Structure formats: structure tokens, C-alpha cells
C-alpha positions as CSV (number, residue, x, y, z in Angstrom):
1,M,75.0,74.1,161.4
2,K,74.4,75.3,157.8
3,K,78.1,76.2,157.3
4,S,79.0,72.8,158.6
5,A,76.7,71.1,156.1
6,L,78.2,73.0,153.2
7,N,81.7,72.0,154.2
8,S,80.8,68.3,154.8
9,P,83.3,65.7,153.4
10,R,80.8,64.5,150.8
11,L,80.1,67.9,149.4
12,L,83.7,68.8,149.3
13,E,84.4,65.6,147.4
14,L,81.7,66.4,144.9
15,K,83.2,69.8,144.3
16,K,86.6,68.3,143.7
17,K,85.2,65.9,141.2
18,K,83.3,68.8,139.4
19,H,86.5,70.9,139.3
20,K,88.4,67.9,138.0
21,I,85.9,67.2,135.2
22,L,85.9,70.9,134.3
23,R,89.7,71.0,134.1
24,R,89.6,67.9,131.9
25,K,87.0,69.5,129.6
26,I,89.1,72.7,129.3
27,F,92.2,70.7,128.7
28,F,90.4,68.6,126.0
29,L,89.0,71.7,124.3
30,I,92.4,73.4,124.3
31,S,94.0,70.3,122.9
32,I,91.4,70.1,120.2
33,F,91.9,73.8,119.4
34,I,95.7,73.3,119.2
35,L,95.3,70.2,117.0
36,I,92.9,72.1,114.6
37,L,95.3,75.0,114.5
38,I,98.2,72.7,113.7
39,I,96.2,70.9,111.0
40,L,95.0,74.3,109.5
41,S,98.6,75.6,109.6
42,F,99.9,72.6,107.7
43,L,97.0,72.8,105.2
44,S,97.6,76.6,104.7
45,K,101.2,75.9,103.8
46,W,100.3,73.3,101.2
47,E,102.1,74.3,98.0
48,K,98.9,74.0,95.8
49,L,97.2,76.6,98.0
50,N,100.0,79.2,98.0
51,I,100.9,82.0,95.6
52,N,104.2,81.4,93.9
53,A,103.9,83.8,90.9
54,I,103.0,87.5,90.4
55,Q,101.6,88.7,87.1
56,I,101.5,92.5,86.6
57,S,99.7,94.2,83.7
58,G,98.7,97.7,82.7
59,N,101.9,99.5,83.7
60,K,103.6,101.6,81.0
61,V,105.9,103.9,82.9
62,L,106.3,102.1,86.2
63,E,108.8,99.3,86.3
64,T,107.4,95.8,86.8
65,Q,110.2,94.8,89.1
66,M,109.6,97.8,91.4
67,I,105.9,96.8,91.8
68,E,106.7,93.2,92.2
69,D,109.2,94.0,95.0
70,V,106.5,95.8,97.0
71,V,104.1,92.9,96.6
72,K,106.7,90.3,97.6
73,E,107.4,92.3,100.8
74,E,103.7,92.4,101.6
75,I,103.2,88.6,101.2
76,A,106.4,87.6,103.0
77,G,106.1,86.0,106.5
78,N,103.2,84.6,108.4
79,Y,100.1,85.6,110.4
80,F,100.6,84.7,114.1
81,Y,103.6,82.5,113.2
82,F,101.2,79.8,111.8
83,F,99.6,80.9,108.5
84,P,101.6,82.1,105.5
85,K,100.6,85.4,103.8
86,T,101.0,83.7,100.5
87,N,97.9,81.5,101.0
88,F,95.4,82.4,98.4
89,L,92.7,82.8,101.1
90,L,94.8,84.9,103.4
91,Y,97.0,87.1,101.3
92,P,96.5,90.9,102.2
93,Q,94.7,92.0,99.1
94,H,93.5,95.4,100.4
95,K,96.9,96.2,102.0
96,I,98.7,95.4,98.7
97,E,96.4,97.7,96.8
98,T,96.7,100.5,99.3
99,D,100.4,100.3,99.7
100,L,101.0,100.3,95.9
101,K,98.8,103.4,95.5
102,N,100.6,105.1,98.3
103,K,104.0,104.3,97.1
104,F,103.4,104.9,93.4
105,K,101.2,108.0,92.9
106,R,101.1,107.4,89.2
107,I,98.7,104.5,89.8
108,K,95.2,105.6,89.3
109,N,93.3,102.3,89.6
110,I,94.5,98.9,90.8
111,F,92.9,95.5,91.2
112,V,94.6,92.5,92.9
113,N,93.2,89.0,92.3
114,D,94.3,85.4,92.7
115,R,93.8,84.4,89.1
116,N,94.4,80.7,89.5
117,I,95.2,80.3,93.2
118,K,99.0,80.1,92.6
119,T,99.3,83.3,90.6
120,L,98.6,86.8,92.0
121,D,97.3,88.9,89.2
122,I,97.8,92.7,89.6
123,S,96.0,94.9,87.0
124,L,96.5,98.6,87.1
125,T,96.0,101.8,85.1
126,E,98.4,104.7,85.3
127,R,97.6,108.4,85.4
128,T,98.1,110.3,82.1
129,A,100.4,113.3,82.2
130,L,98.4,116.1,80.5
131,Y,99.6,119.2,82.3
132,T,102.4,120.3,84.7
133,Y,102.4,122.0,88.1
134,C,105.5,124.2,88.7
135,G,105.2,125.6,92.2
136,T,103.5,128.2,94.3
137,N,105.1,131.2,92.6
138,L,105.4,132.3,89.0
139,P,108.9,132.1,87.5
140,T,111.1,135.2,87.4
141,L,114.1,136.1,85.2
142,D,116.4,135.0,88.0
143,N,114.5,131.7,88.6
144,N,113.1,130.4,85.3
145,N,114.0,126.7,85.7
146,Q,111.6,125.7,88.5
147,K,110.9,122.0,89.2
148,C,107.7,120.8,87.6
149,Y,105.4,117.9,88.2
150,F,103.0,116.0,86.0
151,V,99.2,116.6,86.5
152,D,96.3,114.4,85.3
153,D,92.8,115.3,84.1
154,E,91.6,115.7,87.7
155,G,94.3,118.1,88.8
156,Y,96.1,115.4,90.7
157,I,99.9,115.9,90.9
158,F,101.6,112.5,90.7
159,D,105.2,112.6,89.5
160,E,108.2,114.8,88.8
161,A,108.4,116.0,85.2
162,P,111.7,116.4,83.3
163,Y,112.6,119.9,82.1
164,F,110.6,121.0,79.0
165,S,111.5,124.2,77.1
166,G,108.7,126.2,75.5
167,E,105.0,125.5,75.8
168,V,104.9,121.7,75.7
169,Y,102.5,121.4,78.6
170,L,99.9,123.8,80.1
171,K,101.4,125.0,83.4
172,F,99.8,125.7,86.7
173,Y,101.1,127.8,89.6
174,G,99.8,128.5,93.1
175,A,98.9,126.7,96.3
176,T,97.9,123.0,96.2
177,N,95.3,121.1,98.2
178,P,96.6,120.2,100.7
179,N,99.3,122.9,100.7
180,S,102.5,121.0,100.9
181,E,106.2,121.5,100.2
182,N,106.1,118.3,98.3
183,P,103.1,118.6,95.9
184,I,103.1,114.9,94.8
185,G,99.8,113.4,95.9
186,A,98.1,116.7,96.2
187,Y,95.5,118.4,94.0
188,F,95.6,121.7,92.2
189,F,92.3,123.7,92.4
190,Q,90.4,120.5,92.9
191,Q,87.0,122.0,93.3
192,N,87.0,123.6,89.9
193,F,89.9,122.0,87.9
194,G,87.6,120.5,85.3
195,K,85.9,123.9,84.7
196,L,89.4,125.5,84.3
197,I,90.3,123.0,81.6
198,L,87.0,123.6,79.9
199,L,87.7,127.3,80.0
200,K,91.1,126.7,78.4
201,E,89.5,124.6,75.6
202,T,86.8,127.1,75.0
203,L,89.3,129.9,74.6
204,E,91.4,127.9,72.2
205,K,88.3,127.5,70.0
206,I,88.2,131.3,69.6
207,G,91.9,131.6,68.9
208,I,93.1,132.4,72.4
209,K,95.8,130.0,73.7
210,P,96.4,129.9,77.5
211,V,99.7,128.5,78.5
212,V,99.9,129.3,82.2
213,F,97.3,129.5,85.0
214,Y,98.3,131.1,88.3
215,L,96.0,130.9,91.4
216,E,96.7,133.7,93.8
217,D,96.2,133.4,97.6
218,G,93.4,135.9,97.5
219,G,91.3,133.7,95.1
220,D,92.1,135.7,91.9
221,M,93.3,133.7,88.9
222,K,95.8,135.0,86.3
223,M,95.9,133.4,82.9
224,F,98.9,134.0,80.6
225,L,98.6,133.6,76.9
226,S,101.1,132.1,74.5
227,S,104.1,134.3,73.8
228,S,106.8,134.2,71.1
229,T,109.5,135.2,73.7
230,S,110.7,133.4,76.9
231,E,108.6,135.8,79.0
232,L,105.0,135.3,80.0
233,G,102.5,136.6,77.4
234,L,99.3,138.7,77.8
235,E,97.9,138.5,81.3
236,I,94.1,137.9,81.8
237,I,92.8,138.4,85.3
238,F,89.6,136.9,86.7
239,K,88.1,135.5,89.9
240,S,88.6,131.8,90.4
241,D,84.9,131.4,91.3
242,S,83.7,133.2,88.2
243,D,81.0,132.0,85.9
244,F,83.5,131.0,83.2
245,E,81.0,130.8,80.5
246,K,79.8,134.3,81.1
247,M,83.4,135.4,81.5
248,V,84.3,134.1,78.0
249,E,81.2,135.9,76.5
250,N,82.4,139.2,78.1
251,L,85.9,138.6,76.7
252,Q,84.6,137.9,73.2
253,S,82.4,140.9,73.4
254,V,85.2,143.3,74.3
255,L,87.6,141.8,71.8
256,S,85.1,142.3,69.0
257,T,84.5,145.9,69.9
258,E,86.5,148.9,68.8
259,P,89.1,150.2,69.7
260,L,90.3,147.1,71.4
261,Q,89.5,144.9,68.4
262,S,92.1,146.8,66.2
263,D,94.5,147.3,69.1
264,F,94.4,143.6,70.0
265,K,95.6,142.8,66.4
266,N,98.0,145.6,65.8
267,K,99.5,146.3,69.3
268,Y,99.1,142.8,70.9
269,S,102.7,142.8,72.1
270,S,102.2,146.0,74.1
271,L,99.0,144.9,75.8
272,L,99.8,144.3,79.5
273,Y,96.6,142.8,80.8
274,I,92.8,142.4,80.5
275,D,90.9,142.4,83.8
276,L,87.6,140.4,83.9
277,R,87.0,140.5,87.6
278,F,84.2,143.1,87.5
279,G,81.3,141.5,85.6
280,N,80.4,143.3,82.4
281,K,83.0,145.9,82.9
282,V,86.3,144.9,81.3
283,Y,89.5,146.8,81.9
284,Y,92.7,146.6,79.9
285,K,96.0,148.4,79.7
286,F,98.7,148.9,77.1
287,K,102.3,149.9,77.8
């Protein structure tokens, strides 16, 4: 009896009417949504709301055209076939910044902004080449023309360097972080690079000029001083996690004490190494 009442012609007719009304509502809402989408699509393509110029500033080494080509590629096309990527509200700002930094490691900082809606303003600063990184191994007589890369003040390796003869740039050798066959985009001795540069500057103040730092796999560091020949100069060995300030004090102390004080001046060219790995005990050897 209950089942028969639920399936009565009157109730079935009411259900049909409800379904019909629901379908109409859904159709109406979909139509409104499509209409709004079309209107927004047309508005988003309005010339006054779209970027048609790119302004790049701050680049000194990187070519403007190369940067512009990357940006144009990023803002080409549409989102979901409807909305242009050139629209000043929709352009992929973060992706442009990320892709430019990934493609051009020389870029240190970058800011992308729609300056006046129709112009995309890209302001950047480039890394400064202060040092060079020349591979995991020290040069040998048979291989003295290794490929080198520019390094900035943070130990970041960002571009290939042309060949320089002599001691134009302080050179670094050893594994990079992360260790990679292509060092561009990696860091050299990232955790203590700043301290290493401070050590170099401190030594220069007392008349000692480092020209090469070599980080060995075991954690020891070799520092080579300036030489008048094509070969590496005096070798100073120390631990990479040393207290550099204390280490300089120990080095100054031993260099101001006889007989090394006189030998350092008179027999410098025959001094093979000074070993600072053992605290206050300093070892050295002549040929």
C-alpha cells in the first residue's frame, strides 16, 4: 500500500516537475557562468589591460635581448584557452623570476613589476666576479690550463671565466656543494666561505698573499702563496674547521721566532710547507 502511494501518478508528476525545474536551474547557472567567462575573456584581452612592452634594467654583462626572449616566451599564449598571459593581472610574475634566475646564474636578485599596466618592468642585479673556481684537483705540469668559473662573495659559482694568466683572481680548488661535474649553480665551501675570505684579507695585512685555496676530501685545506714562477708557491696546511683567528696568531708567532724568521726571509724559495693543523705546534720543512 505504501509503495503504491509513493508511485502514484500525482507524486510522479511532482517529481518530474522538480527534476525539470532543477535542470533548468542548472542550465541557467551554466549559461550564466559561460557568459561571465566570455565577458571576462574579452575584457582580459582588452589592449589597455595587456602588456606590450618589456623594460629591463640592471644588467651589465647579460644581454638584454636574451632576457627579453625568455620573458616573451613566458607570457606567450593563454590560460585555459581564454585568458592571455600578457594581462597585467594574470602574467606569471613568480615563474618569470624563477625561470630567469634558473637560466642565468649570474642574476643575484630580480624583481618583476607591471610598471604602468602595459609595460613589464624587470629590475635585476648581477653577481660580481671576485674569485675563480678551477676544478676539484690542483693543476699539474701536464694540465695547467684548467677551465675556471667565476665566484661571487658568497662562494657561488655562476659563470665560465675566460683564461687568465698569472694571479689575476684568487683561485679555489676542491669539491663543490652540491658536488657536480658542472659546478655552475653550486657553492664552494658554503658554510665557511666568508671566514676563508676574511682569513685571506687578514694574511694580506701582515704581508702574506694567498693565491690558491685547495679543499681536500678529508677536510684539510691547503693554501698556496704568491710565487714568481708558474708553479704554486709556499704551501700552508690547516684544517678547514680551524679557528682561523687563532691560526693566524700561531702563524705570526712562528714567523717572528728564530730560526724561521731569518730562514723565511733568506730561504723562502726553498721552504716547502708550513703545517698549522696541530694547534700551537707548527711544523715546517725546507728542501
